[in-house]
Predicted model as a PDB file, atoms N, CA, C, CB and O in Angstrom, pLDDT in the B-factor column:
MODEL        1                                                                  
ATOM      1  N   MET A   1      11.086   2.191   2.259  1.00 96.00           N  
ATOM      2  CA  MET A   1      10.575   1.161   3.130  1.00 96.00           C  
ATOM      3  C   MET A   1       9.432   0.464   2.410  1.00 96.00           C  
ATOM      4  CB  MET A   1      10.115   1.746   4.493  1.00 96.00           C  
ATOM      5  O   MET A   1       8.592   1.109   1.784  1.00 96.00           O  
ATOM      6  N   ILE A   2       9.412  -0.827   2.503  1.00 98.00           N  
ATOM      7  CA  ILE A   2       8.368  -1.637   1.865  1.00 98.00           C  
ATOM      8  C   ILE A   2       7.592  -2.372   2.960  1.00 98.00           C  
ATOM      9  CB  ILE A   2       8.984  -2.654   0.829  1.00 98.00           C  
ATOM     10  O   ILE A   2       8.190  -2.995   3.838  1.00 98.00           O  
ATOM     11  N   LYS A   3       6.269  -2.298   2.906  1.00 97.00           N  
ATOM     12  CA  LYS A   3       5.397  -3.055   3.808  1.00 97.00           C  
ATOM     13  C   LYS A   3       4.592  -4.025   2.950  1.00 97.00           C  
ATOM     14  CB  LYS A   3       4.448  -2.102   4.646  1.00 97.00           C  
ATOM     15  O   LYS A   3       3.788  -3.605   2.118  1.00 97.00           O  
ATOM     16  N   LYS A   4       4.808  -5.309   3.152  1.00 98.00           N  
ATOM     17  CA  LYS A   4       4.097  -6.322   2.378  1.00 98.00           C  
ATOM     18  C   LYS A   4       2.713  -6.572   2.977  1.00 98.00           C  
ATOM     19  CB  LYS A   4       4.908  -7.634   2.328  1.00 98.00           C  
ATOM     20  O   LYS A   4       2.492  -6.383   4.173  1.00 98.00           O  
ATOM     21  N   PHE A   5       1.787  -7.001   2.116  1.00 97.00           N  
ATOM     22  CA  PHE A   5       0.461  -7.383   2.580  1.00 97.00           C  
ATOM     23  C   PHE A   5      -0.026  -8.590   1.801  1.00 97.00           C  
ATOM     24  CB  PHE A   5      -0.529  -6.213   2.440  1.00 97.00           C  
ATOM     25  O   PHE A   5       0.447  -8.867   0.700  1.00 97.00           O  
ATOM     26  N   SER A   6      -0.958  -9.289   2.374  1.00 97.00           N  
ATOM     27  CA  SER A   6      -1.668 -10.365   1.681  1.00 97.00           C  
ATOM     28  C   SER A   6      -3.047 -10.452   2.305  1.00 97.00           C  
ATOM     29  CB  SER A   6      -0.900 -11.743   1.778  1.00 97.00           C  
ATOM     30  O   SER A   6      -3.224 -10.189   3.494  1.00 97.00           O  
ATOM     31  N   GLY A   7      -4.013 -10.823   1.496  1.00 96.00           N  
ATOM     32  CA  GLY A   7      -5.373 -10.913   1.994  1.00 96.00           C  
ATOM     33  C   GLY A   7      -6.372 -11.015   0.863  1.00 96.00           C  
ATOM     34  O   GLY A   7      -6.014 -11.246  -0.292  1.00 96.00           O  
ATOM     35  N   ILE A   8      -7.615 -10.842   1.214  1.00 96.00           N  
ATOM     36  CA  ILE A   8      -8.709 -10.949   0.253  1.00 96.00           C  
ATOM     37  C   ILE A   8      -9.067  -9.550  -0.256  1.00 96.00           C  
ATOM     38  CB  ILE A   8      -9.953 -11.642   0.897  1.00 96.00           C  
ATOM     39  O   ILE A   8      -9.330  -8.638   0.528  1.00 96.00           O  
ATOM     40  N   CYS A   9      -9.070  -9.401  -1.568  1.00 95.00           N  
ATOM     41  CA  CYS A   9      -9.465  -8.129  -2.190  1.00 95.00           C  
ATOM     42  C   CYS A   9     -10.962  -8.186  -2.452  1.00 95.00           C  
ATOM     43  CB  CYS A   9      -8.665  -7.858  -3.523  1.00 95.00           C  
ATOM     44  O   CYS A   9     -11.419  -8.913  -3.335  1.00 95.00           O  
ATOM     45  N   ASP A  10     -11.715  -7.426  -1.690  1.00 90.00           N  
ATOM     46  CA  ASP A  10     -13.167  -7.437  -1.859  1.00 90.00           C  
ATOM     47  C   ASP A  10     -13.636  -6.596  -3.041  1.00 90.00           C  
ATOM     48  CB  ASP A  10     -13.828  -6.944  -0.600  1.00 90.00           C  
ATOM     49  O   ASP A  10     -14.821  -6.603  -3.375  1.00 90.00           O  
ATOM     50  N   VAL A  11     -12.724  -5.877  -3.671  1.00 91.00           N  
ATOM     51  CA  VAL A  11     -13.081  -5.072  -4.842  1.00 91.00           C  
ATOM     52  C   VAL A  11     -13.183  -5.960  -6.091  1.00 91.00           C  
ATOM     53  CB  VAL A  11     -12.035  -3.945  -5.066  1.00 91.00           C  
ATOM     54  O   VAL A  11     -14.054  -5.751  -6.936  1.00 91.00           O  
ATOM     55  N   HIS A  12     -12.299  -6.941  -6.199  1.00 84.00           N  
ATOM     56  CA  HIS A  12     -12.240  -7.784  -7.390  1.00 84.00           C  
ATOM     57  C   HIS A  12     -12.500  -9.255  -7.056  1.00 84.00           C  
ATOM     58  CB  HIS A  12     -10.883  -7.637  -8.069  1.00 84.00           C  
ATOM     59  O   HIS A  12     -11.561 -10.034  -6.890  1.00 84.00           O  
ATOM     60  N   HIS A  13     -13.751  -9.620  -6.962  1.00 83.00           N  
ATOM     61  CA  HIS A  13     -14.174 -11.021  -6.875  1.00 83.00           C  
ATOM     62  C   HIS A  13     -13.590 -11.776  -5.685  1.00 83.00           C  
ATOM     63  CB  HIS A  13     -13.796 -11.732  -8.131  1.00 83.00           C  
ATOM     64  O   HIS A  13     -13.403 -12.991  -5.754  1.00 83.00           O  
ATOM     65  N   ASN A  14     -13.306 -11.074  -4.606  1.00 90.00           N  
ATOM     66  CA  ASN A  14     -12.759 -11.701  -3.394  1.00 90.00           C  
ATOM     67  C   ASN A  14     -11.532 -12.559  -3.662  1.00 90.00           C  
ATOM     68  CB  ASN A  14     -13.817 -12.545  -2.735  1.00 90.00           C  
ATOM     69  O   ASN A  14     -11.401 -13.657  -3.120  1.00 90.00           O  
ATOM     70  N   LEU A  15     -10.639 -12.055  -4.497  1.00 92.00           N  
ATOM     71  CA  LEU A  15      -9.401 -12.756  -4.824  1.00 92.00           C  
ATOM     72  C   LEU A  15      -8.399 -12.646  -3.690  1.00 92.00           C  
ATOM     73  CB  LEU A  15      -8.797 -12.205  -6.113  1.00 92.00           C  
ATOM     74  O   LEU A  15      -8.332 -11.625  -3.005  1.00 92.00           O  
ATOM     75  N   LYS A  16      -7.617 -13.705  -3.494  1.00 96.00           N  
ATOM     76  CA  LYS A  16      -6.518 -13.651  -2.537  1.00 96.00           C  
ATOM     77  C   LYS A  16      -5.342 -12.986  -3.250  1.00 96.00           C  
ATOM     78  CB  LYS A  16      -6.135 -15.093  -1.996  1.00 96.00           C  
ATOM     79  O   LYS A  16      -4.882 -13.470  -4.284  1.00 96.00           O  
ATOM     80  N   VAL A  17      -4.866 -11.886  -2.697  1.00 96.00           N  
ATOM     81  CA  VAL A  17      -3.789 -11.119  -3.336  1.00 96.00           C  
ATOM     82  C   VAL A  17      -2.592 -10.995  -2.400  1.00 96.00           C  
ATOM     83  CB  VAL A  17      -4.288  -9.717  -3.749  1.00 96.00           C  
ATOM     84  O   VAL A  17      -2.704 -11.129  -1.181  1.00 96.00           O  
ATOM     85  N   ARG A  18      -1.441 -10.734  -3.022  1.00 97.00           N  
ATOM     86  CA  ARG A  18      -0.204 -10.418  -2.315  1.00 97.00           C  
ATOM     87  C   ARG A  18       0.344  -9.159  -2.951  1.00 97.00           C  
ATOM     88  CB  ARG A  18       0.837 -11.604  -2.377  1.00 97.00           C  
ATOM     89  O   ARG A  18       0.246  -8.967  -4.163  1.00 97.00           O  
ATOM     90  N   GLY A  19       0.916  -8.310  -2.136  1.00 97.00           N  
ATOM     91  CA  GLY A  19       1.488  -7.096  -2.684  1.00 97.00           C  
ATOM     92  C   GLY A  19       2.274  -6.328  -1.651  1.00 97.00           C  
ATOM     93  O   GLY A  19       2.627  -6.851  -0.594  1.00 97.00           O  
ATOM     94  N   TYR A  20       2.540  -5.082  -1.973  1.00 98.00           N  
ATOM     95  CA  TYR A  20       3.287  -4.238  -1.040  1.00 98.00           C  
ATOM     96  C   TYR A  20       2.901  -2.777  -1.207  1.00 98.00           C  
ATOM     97  CB  TYR A  20       4.797  -4.412  -1.245  1.00 98.00           C  
ATOM     98  O   TYR A  20       2.414  -2.349  -2.253  1.00 98.00           O  
ATOM     99  N   ILE A  21       3.136  -2.038  -0.146  1.00 98.00           N  
ATOM    100  CA  ILE A  21       2.978  -0.586  -0.164  1.00 98.00           C  
ATOM    101  C   ILE A  21       4.359  -0.001   0.062  1.00 98.00           C  
ATOM    102  CB  ILE A  21       1.945  -0.085   0.926  1.00 98.00           C  
ATOM    103  O   ILE A  21       5.060  -0.361   1.008  1.00 98.00           O  
ATOM    104  N   GLU A  22       4.735   0.906  -0.823  1.00 98.00           N  
ATOM    105  CA  GLU A  22       6.042   1.547  -0.724  1.00 98.00           C  
ATOM    106  C   GLU A  22       5.897   2.845   0.057  1.00 98.00           C  
ATOM    107  CB  GLU A  22       6.647   1.814  -2.133  1.00 98.00           C  
ATOM    108  O   GLU A  22       4.989   3.639  -0.191  1.00 98.00           O  
ATOM    109  N   TYR A  23       6.798   3.044   0.997  1.00 98.00           N  
ATOM    110  CA  TYR A  23       6.847   4.268   1.786  1.00 98.00           C  
ATOM    111  C   TYR A  23       8.165   4.978   1.486  1.00 98.00           C  
ATOM    112  CB  TYR A  23       6.703   3.965   3.317  1.00 98.00           C  
ATOM    113  O   TYR A  23       9.225   4.353   1.465  1.00 98.00           O  
ATOM    114  N   LYS A  24       8.091   6.283   1.256  1.00 98.00           N  
ATOM    115  CA  LYS A  24       9.282   7.096   0.979  1.00 98.00           C  
ATOM    116  C   LYS A  24       9.689   7.843   2.248  1.00 98.00           C  
ATOM    117  CB  LYS A  24       9.018   8.100  -0.190  1.00 98.00           C  
ATOM    118  O   LYS A  24       8.845   8.224   3.059  1.00 98.00           O  
ATOM    119  N   ASP A  25      10.976   8.041   2.398  1.00 98.00           N  
ATOM    120  CA  ASP A  25      11.508   8.769   3.543  1.00 98.00           C  
ATOM    121  C   ASP A  25      11.004  10.216   3.509  1.00 98.00           C  
ATOM    122  CB  ASP A  25      13.063   8.725   3.550  1.00 98.00           C  
ATOM    123  O   ASP A  25      11.217  10.928   2.527  1.00 98.00           O  
ATOM    124  N   SER A  26      10.351  10.636   4.561  1.00 97.00           N  
ATOM    125  CA  SER A  26       9.877  12.017   4.663  1.00 97.00           C  
ATOM    126  C   SER A  26      10.275  12.598   6.021  1.00 97.00           C  
ATOM    127  CB  SER A  26       8.334  12.090   4.469  1.00 97.00           C  
ATOM    128  O   SER A  26       9.540  13.380   6.623  1.00 97.00           O  
ATOM    129  N   SER A  27      11.453  12.193   6.481  1.00 96.00           N  
ATOM    130  CA  SER A  27      11.951  12.606   7.790  1.00 96.00           C  
ATOM    131  C   SER A  27      12.192  14.109   7.849  1.00 96.00           C  
ATOM    132  CB  SER A  27      13.235  11.862   8.122  1.00 96.00           C  
ATOM    133  O   SER A  27      12.489  14.763   6.850  1.00 96.00           O  
ATOM    134  N   THR A  28      12.050  14.621   9.058  1.00 91.00           N  
ATOM    135  CA  THR A  28      12.327  16.029   9.328  1.00 91.00           C  
ATOM    136  C   THR A  28      13.272  16.093  10.524  1.00 91.00           C  
ATOM    137  CB  THR A  28      11.003  16.839   9.599  1.00 91.00           C  
ATOM    138  O   THR A  28      13.721  15.063  11.025  1.00 91.00           O  
ATOM    139  N   GLN A  29      13.565  17.286  10.968  1.00 92.00           N  
ATOM    140  CA  GLN A  29      14.403  17.440  12.159  1.00 92.00           C  
ATOM    141  C   GLN A  29      13.692  16.932  13.404  1.00 92.00           C  
ATOM    142  CB  GLN A  29      14.800  18.903  12.346  1.00 92.00           C  
ATOM    143  O   GLN A  29      14.328  16.695  14.431  1.00 92.00           O  
ATOM    144  N   GLU A  30      12.393  16.767  13.319  1.00 90.00           N  
ATOM    145  CA  GLU A  30      11.627  16.273  14.462  1.00 90.00           C  
ATOM    146  C   GLU A  30      11.700  14.759  14.600  1.00 90.00           C  
ATOM    147  CB  GLU A  30      10.184  16.702  14.340  1.00 90.00           C  
ATOM    148  O   GLU A  30      11.343  14.226  15.651  1.00 90.00           O  
ATOM    149  N   GLY A  31      12.147  14.058  13.577  1.00 95.00           N  
ATOM    150  CA  GLY A  31      12.268  12.616  13.678  1.00 95.00           C  
ATOM    151  C   GLY A  31      12.144  11.913  12.344  1.00 95.00           C  
ATOM    152  O   GLY A  31      11.853  12.527  11.317  1.00 95.00           O  
ATOM    153  N   ASP A  32      12.371  10.614  12.384  1.00 96.00           N  
ATOM    154  CA  ASP A  32      12.292   9.784  11.184  1.00 96.00           C  
ATOM    155  C   ASP A  32      10.847   9.398  10.914  1.00 96.00           C  
ATOM    156  CB  ASP A  32      13.168   8.522  11.330  1.00 96.00           C  
ATOM    157  O   ASP A  32      10.120   8.994  11.822  1.00 96.00           O  
ATOM    158  N   GLU A  33      10.437   9.527   9.658  1.00 97.00           N  
ATOM    159  CA  GLU A  33       9.104   9.084   9.254  1.00 97.00           C  
ATOM    160  C   GLU A  33       9.099   8.748   7.776  1.00 97.00           C  
ATOM    161  CB  GLU A  33       8.047  10.160   9.565  1.00 97.00           C  
ATOM    162  O   GLU A  33       9.955   9.193   7.010  1.00 97.00           O  
ATOM    163  N   TYR A  34       8.110   7.950   7.397  1.00 98.00           N  
ATOM    164  CA  TYR A  34       7.952   7.502   6.015  1.00 98.00           C  
ATOM    165  C   TYR A  34       6.509   7.709   5.594  1.00 98.00           C  
ATOM    166  CB  TYR A  34       8.366   6.010   5.853  1.00 98.00           C  
ATOM    167  O   TYR A  34       5.590   7.438   6.367  1.00 98.00           O  
ATOM    168  N   SER A  35       6.302   8.188   4.373  1.00 98.00           N  
ATOM    169  CA  SER A  35       4.966   8.480   3.858  1.00 98.00           C  
ATOM    170  C   SER A  35       4.609   7.543   2.707  1.00 98.00           C  
ATOM    171  CB  SER A  35       4.877   9.941   3.397  1.00 98.00           C  
ATOM    172  O   SER A  35       5.474   7.146   1.926  1.00 98.00           O  
ATOM    173  N   LYS A  36       3.316   7.194   2.611  1.00 97.00           N  
ATOM    174  CA  LYS A  36       2.857   6.312   1.532  1.00 97.00           C  
ATOM    175  C   LYS A  36       3.200   6.911   0.180  1.00 97.00           C  
ATOM    176  CB  LYS A  36       1.339   6.065   1.633  1.00 97.00           C  
ATOM    177  O   LYS A  36       3.019   8.106  -0.052  1.00 97.00           O  
ATOM    178  N   ALA A  37       3.704   6.049  -0.717  1.00 97.00           N  
ATOM    179  CA  ALA A  37       4.103   6.544  -2.032  1.00 97.00           C  
ATOM    180  C   ALA A  37       3.533   5.719  -3.177  1.00 97.00           C  
ATOM    181  CB  ALA A  37       5.601   6.568  -2.132  1.00 97.00           C  
ATOM    182  O   ALA A  37       3.291   6.262  -4.255  1.00 97.00           O  
ATOM    183  N   GLY A  38       3.314   4.441  -2.978  1.00 96.00           N  
ATOM    184  CA  GLY A  38       2.821   3.605  -4.066  1.00 96.00           C  
ATOM    185  C   GLY A  38       2.362   2.256  -3.569  1.00 96.00           C  
ATOM    186  O   GLY A  38       2.663   1.851  -2.446  1.00 96.00           O  
ATOM    187  N   VAL A  39       1.623   1.560  -4.427  1.00 97.00           N  
ATOM    188  CA  VAL A  39       1.115   0.234  -4.077  1.00 97.00           C  
ATOM    189  C   VAL A  39       1.202  -0.663  -5.302  1.00 97.00           C  
ATOM    190  CB  VAL A  39      -0.349   0.311  -3.549  1.00 97.00           C  
ATOM    191  O   VAL A  39       1.046  -0.207  -6.435  1.00 97.00           O  
ATOM    192  N   ASP A  40       1.451  -1.939  -5.058  1.00 97.00           N  
ATOM    193  CA  ASP A  40       1.482  -2.912  -6.145  1.00 97.00           C  
ATOM    194  C   ASP A  40       0.992  -4.246  -5.601  1.00 97.00           C  
ATOM    195  CB  ASP A  40       2.918  -3.044  -6.754  1.00 97.00           C  
ATOM    196  O   ASP A  40       1.220  -4.569  -4.435  1.00 97.00           O  
ATOM    197  N   CYS A  41       0.317  -5.019  -6.447  1.00 96.00           N  
ATOM    198  CA  CYS A  41      -0.097  -6.368  -6.070  1.00 96.00           C  
ATOM    199  C   CYS A  41      -0.089  -7.247  -7.318  1.00 96.00           C  
ATOM    200  CB  CYS A  41      -1.510  -6.360  -5.400  1.00 96.00           C  
ATOM    201  O   CYS A  41       0.088  -6.762  -8.435  1.00 96.00           O  
ATOM    202  N   ASN A  42      -0.282  -8.539  -7.108  1.00 95.00           N  
ATOM    203  CA  ASN A  42      -0.182  -9.469  -8.224  1.00 95.00           C  
ATOM    204  C   ASN A  42      -1.366  -9.400  -9.191  1.00 95.00           C  
ATOM    205  CB  ASN A  42      -0.054 -10.862  -7.696  1.00 95.00           C  
ATOM    206  O   ASN A  42      -1.347 -10.098 -10.205  1.00 95.00           O  
ATOM    207  N   TYR A  43      -2.392  -8.593  -8.925  1.00 94.00           N  
ATOM    208  CA  TYR A  43      -3.519  -8.435  -9.852  1.00 94.00           C  
ATOM    209  C   TYR A  43      -3.663  -7.000 -10.386  1.00 94.00           C  
ATOM    210  CB  TYR A  43      -4.806  -8.847  -9.160  1.00 94.00           C  
ATOM    211  O   TYR A  43      -4.603  -6.706 -11.123  1.00 94.00           O  
ATOM    212  N   LYS A  44      -2.751  -6.127 -10.021  1.00 93.00           N  
ATOM    213  CA  LYS A  44      -2.863  -4.710 -10.399  1.00 93.00           C  
ATOM    214  C   LYS A  44      -2.935  -4.514 -11.915  1.00 93.00           C  
ATOM    215  CB  LYS A  44      -1.679  -3.929  -9.840  1.00 93.00           C  
ATOM    216  O   LYS A  44      -3.770  -3.749 -12.398  1.00 93.00           O  
ATOM    217  N   GLU A  45      -2.088  -5.181 -12.650  1.00 92.00           N  
ATOM    218  CA  GLU A  45      -2.062  -5.026 -14.108  1.00 92.00           C  
ATOM    219  C   GLU A  45      -3.286  -5.653 -14.777  1.00 92.00           C  
ATOM    220  CB  GLU A  45      -0.793  -5.651 -14.676  1.00 92.00           C  
ATOM    221  O   GLU A  45      -3.819  -5.103 -15.740  1.00 92.00           O  
ATOM    222  N   ILE A  46      -3.724  -6.788 -14.272  1.00 93.00           N  
ATOM    223  CA  ILE A  46      -4.862  -7.495 -14.868  1.00 93.00           C  
ATOM    224  C   ILE A  46      -6.139  -6.661 -14.772  1.00 93.00           C  
ATOM    225  CB  ILE A  46      -5.069  -8.856 -14.178  1.00 93.00           C  
ATOM    226  O   ILE A  46      -6.882  -6.519 -15.743  1.00 93.00           O  
ATOM    227  N   TYR A  47      -6.377  -6.114 -13.579  1.00 93.00           N  
ATOM    228  CA  TYR A  47      -7.619  -5.373 -13.351  1.00 93.00           C  
ATOM    229  C   TYR A  47      -7.465  -3.860 -13.475  1.00 93.00           C  
ATOM    230  CB  TYR A  47      -8.152  -5.700 -11.993  1.00 93.00           C  
ATOM    231  O   TYR A  47      -8.421  -3.118 -13.250  1.00 93.00           O  
ATOM    232  N   LYS A  48      -6.267  -3.401 -13.831  1.00 93.00           N  
ATOM    233  CA  LYS A  48      -6.005  -1.957 -13.996  1.00 93.00           C  
ATOM    234  C   LYS A  48      -6.400  -1.180 -12.735  1.00 93.00           C  
ATOM    235  CB  LYS A  48      -6.778  -1.402 -15.223  1.00 93.00           C  
ATOM    236  O   LYS A  48      -7.048  -0.135 -12.798  1.00 93.00           O  
ATOM    237  N   CYS A  49      -5.990  -1.724 -11.604  1.00 91.00           N  
ATOM    238  CA  CYS A  49      -6.333  -1.121 -10.311  1.00 91.00           C  
ATOM    239  C   CYS A  49      -5.685   0.248 -10.143  1.00 91.00           C  
ATOM    240  CB  CYS A  49      -5.907  -2.040  -9.166  1.00 91.00           C  
ATOM    241  O   CYS A  49      -4.616   0.531 -10.684  1.00 91.00           O  
ATOM    242  N   ARG A  50      -6.365   1.071  -9.383  1.00 92.00           N  
ATOM    243  CA  ARG A  50      -5.835   2.380  -9.006  1.00 92.00           C  
ATOM    244  C   ARG A  50      -5.724   2.399  -7.490  1.00 92.00           C  
ATOM    245  CB  ARG A  50      -6.747   3.557  -9.533  1.00 92.00           C  
ATOM    246  O   ARG A  50      -6.555   1.823  -6.788  1.00 92.00           O  
ATOM    247  N   ARG A  51      -4.705   3.058  -6.998  1.00 93.00           N  
ATOM    248  CA  ARG A  51      -4.469   2.997  -5.559  1.00 93.00           C  
ATOM    249  C   ARG A  51      -5.613   3.551  -4.729  1.00 93.00           C  
ATOM    250  CB  ARG A  51      -3.223   3.736  -5.225  1.00 93.00           C  
ATOM    251  O   ARG A  51      -5.855   3.062  -3.626  1.00 93.00           O  
ATOM    252  N   ASN A  52      -6.319   4.547  -5.219  1.00 93.00           N  
ATOM    253  CA  ASN A  52      -7.420   5.122  -4.439  1.00 93.00           C  
ATOM    254  C   ASN A  52      -8.632   4.199  -4.353  1.00 93.00           C  
ATOM    255  CB  ASN A  52      -7.838   6.444  -5.039  1.00 93.00           C  
ATOM    256  O   ASN A  52      -9.549   4.458  -3.574  1.00 93.00           O  
ATOM    257  N   ASP A  53      -8.649   3.126  -5.142  1.00 92.00           N  
ATOM    258  CA  ASP A  53      -9.708   2.119  -5.068  1.00 92.00           C  
ATOM    259  C   ASP A  53      -9.253   0.870  -4.309  1.00 92.00           C  
ATOM    260  CB  ASP A  53     -10.164   1.735  -6.473  1.00 92.00           C  
ATOM    261  O   ASP A  53     -10.062  -0.019  -4.044  1.00 92.00           O  
ATOM    262  N   CYS A  54      -7.986   0.795  -3.965  1.00 95.00           N  
ATOM    263  CA  CYS A  54      -7.404  -0.392  -3.338  1.00 95.00           C  
ATOM    264  C   CYS A  54      -7.707  -0.405  -1.837  1.00 95.00           C  
ATOM    265  CB  CYS A  54      -5.878  -0.439  -3.580  1.00 95.00           C  
ATOM    266  O   CYS A  54      -7.330   0.526  -1.125  1.00 95.00           O  
ATOM    267  N   PRO A  55      -8.381  -1.449  -1.351  1.00 95.00           N  
ATOM    268  CA  PRO A  55      -8.698  -1.504   0.075  1.00 95.00           C  
ATOM    269  C   PRO A  55      -7.447  -1.590   0.956  1.00 95.00           C  
ATOM    270  CB  PRO A  55      -9.598  -2.693   0.352  1.00 95.00           C  
ATOM    271  O   PRO A  55      -7.470  -1.130   2.098  1.00 95.00           O  
ATOM    272  N   PHE A  56      -6.367  -2.165   0.450  1.00 97.00           N  
ATOM    273  CA  PHE A  56      -5.139  -2.245   1.230  1.00 97.00           C  
ATOM    274  C   PHE A  56      -4.468  -0.879   1.334  1.00 97.00           C  
ATOM    275  CB  PHE A  56      -4.179  -3.259   0.609  1.00 97.00           C  
ATOM    276  O   PHE A  56      -3.926  -0.534   2.384  1.00 97.00           O  
ATOM    277  N   TRP A  57      -4.501  -0.109   0.263  1.00 97.00           N  
ATOM    278  CA  TRP A  57      -3.952   1.248   0.267  1.00 97.00           C  
ATOM    279  C   TRP A  57      -4.770   2.137   1.207  1.00 97.00           C  
ATOM    280  CB  TRP A  57      -3.939   1.841  -1.170  1.00 97.00           C  
ATOM    281  O   TRP A  57      -4.209   2.903   1.991  1.00 97.00           O  
ATOM    282  N   ILE A  58      -6.072   2.033   1.123  1.00 97.00           N  
ATOM    283  CA  ILE A  58      -6.956   2.862   1.947  1.00 97.00           C  
ATOM    284  C   ILE A  58      -6.731   2.595   3.433  1.00 97.00           C  
ATOM    285  CB  ILE A  58      -8.425   2.603   1.584  1.00 97.00           C  
ATOM    286  O   ILE A  58      -6.725   3.530   4.234  1.00 97.00           O  
ATOM    287  N   LYS A  59      -6.545   1.330   3.809  1.00 96.00           N  
ATOM    288  CA  LYS A  59      -6.397   0.960   5.217  1.00 96.00           C  
ATOM    289  C   LYS A  59      -4.984   1.183   5.764  1.00 96.00           C  
ATOM    290  CB  LYS A  59      -6.778  -0.483   5.398  1.00 96.00           C  
ATOM    291  O   LYS A  59      -4.792   1.231   6.979  1.00 96.00           O  
ATOM    292  N   ALA A  60      -4.003   1.318   4.883  1.00 97.00           N  
ATOM    293  CA  ALA A  60      -2.606   1.456   5.330  1.00 97.00           C  
ATOM    294  C   ALA A  60      -2.359   2.802   6.001  1.00 97.00           C  
ATOM    295  CB  ALA A  60      -1.650   1.288   4.145  1.00 97.00           C  
ATOM    296  O   ALA A  60      -2.999   3.803   5.680  1.00 97.00           O  
ATOM    297  N   GLN A  61      -1.422   2.801   6.932  1.00 97.00           N  
ATOM    298  CA  GLN A  61      -1.032   4.048   7.585  1.00 97.00           C  
ATOM    299  C   GLN A  61      -0.517   5.040   6.548  1.00 97.00           C  
ATOM    300  CB  GLN A  61       0.040   3.789   8.666  1.00 97.00           C  
ATOM    301  O   GLN A  61       0.219   4.671   5.633  1.00 97.00           O  
ATOM    302  N   ARG A  62      -0.907   6.287   6.700  1.00 97.00           N  
ATOM    303  CA  ARG A  62      -0.449   7.332   5.783  1.00 97.00           C  
ATOM    304  C   ARG A  62       1.009   7.660   6.050  1.00 97.00           C  
ATOM    305  CB  ARG A  62      -1.314   8.598   5.917  1.00 97.00           C  
ATOM    306  O   ARG A  62       1.797   7.828   5.119  1.00 97.00           O  
ATOM    307  N   VAL A  63       1.368   7.751   7.333  1.00 97.00           N  
ATOM    308  CA  VAL A  63       2.737   8.058   7.740  1.00 97.00           C  
ATOM    309  C   VAL A  63       3.143   7.081   8.828  1.00 97.00           C  
ATOM    310  CB  VAL A  63       2.868   9.531   8.235  1.00 97.00           C  
ATOM    311  O   VAL A  63       2.383   6.810   9.757  1.00 97.00           O  
ATOM    312  N   ILE A  64       4.363   6.554   8.697  1.00 97.00           N  
ATOM    313  CA  ILE A  64       4.946   5.695   9.735  1.00 97.00           C  
ATOM    314  C   ILE A  64       6.050   6.477  10.404  1.00 97.00           C  
ATOM    315  CB  ILE A  64       5.487   4.345   9.144  1.00 97.00           C  
ATOM    316  O   ILE A  64       7.002   6.912   9.757  1.00 97.00           O  
ATOM    317  N   GLN A  65       5.915   6.653  11.710  1.00 94.00           N  
ATOM    318  CA  GLN A  65       6.953   7.365  12.468  1.00 94.00           C  
ATOM    319  C   GLN A  65       7.804   6.342  13.204  1.00 94.00           C  
ATOM    320  CB  GLN A  65       6.326   8.392  13.472  1.00 94.00           C  
ATOM    321  O   GLN A  65       7.295   5.394  13.803  1.00 94.00           O  
ATOM    322  N   CYS A  66       9.108   6.558  13.143  1.00 88.00           N  
ATOM    323  CA  CYS A  66      10.044   5.632  13.784  1.00 88.00           C  
ATOM    324  C   CYS A  66      10.667   6.259  15.012  1.00 88.00           C  
ATOM    325  CB  CYS A  66      11.136   5.204  12.805  1.00 88.00           C  
ATOM    326  O   CYS A  66      11.482   5.625  15.683  1.00 88.00           O  
TER     327      CYS A  66                                                      
ENDMDL                                                                          
END                                                                             
């Protein structure tokens, strides 16, 4: 599952960024759910961003239950 985002990155010069957070299937017998697995944006390579420093990654839901 992919959740797209766009907004202002306050970590890197208040740039307007677009990207996505990838969620992997982590369903159990109790129900369908997806867990955060990765993040990418259009400035990740330029600034060598790490997901634990990304404000969009930090604010995103850890698990999505369906």
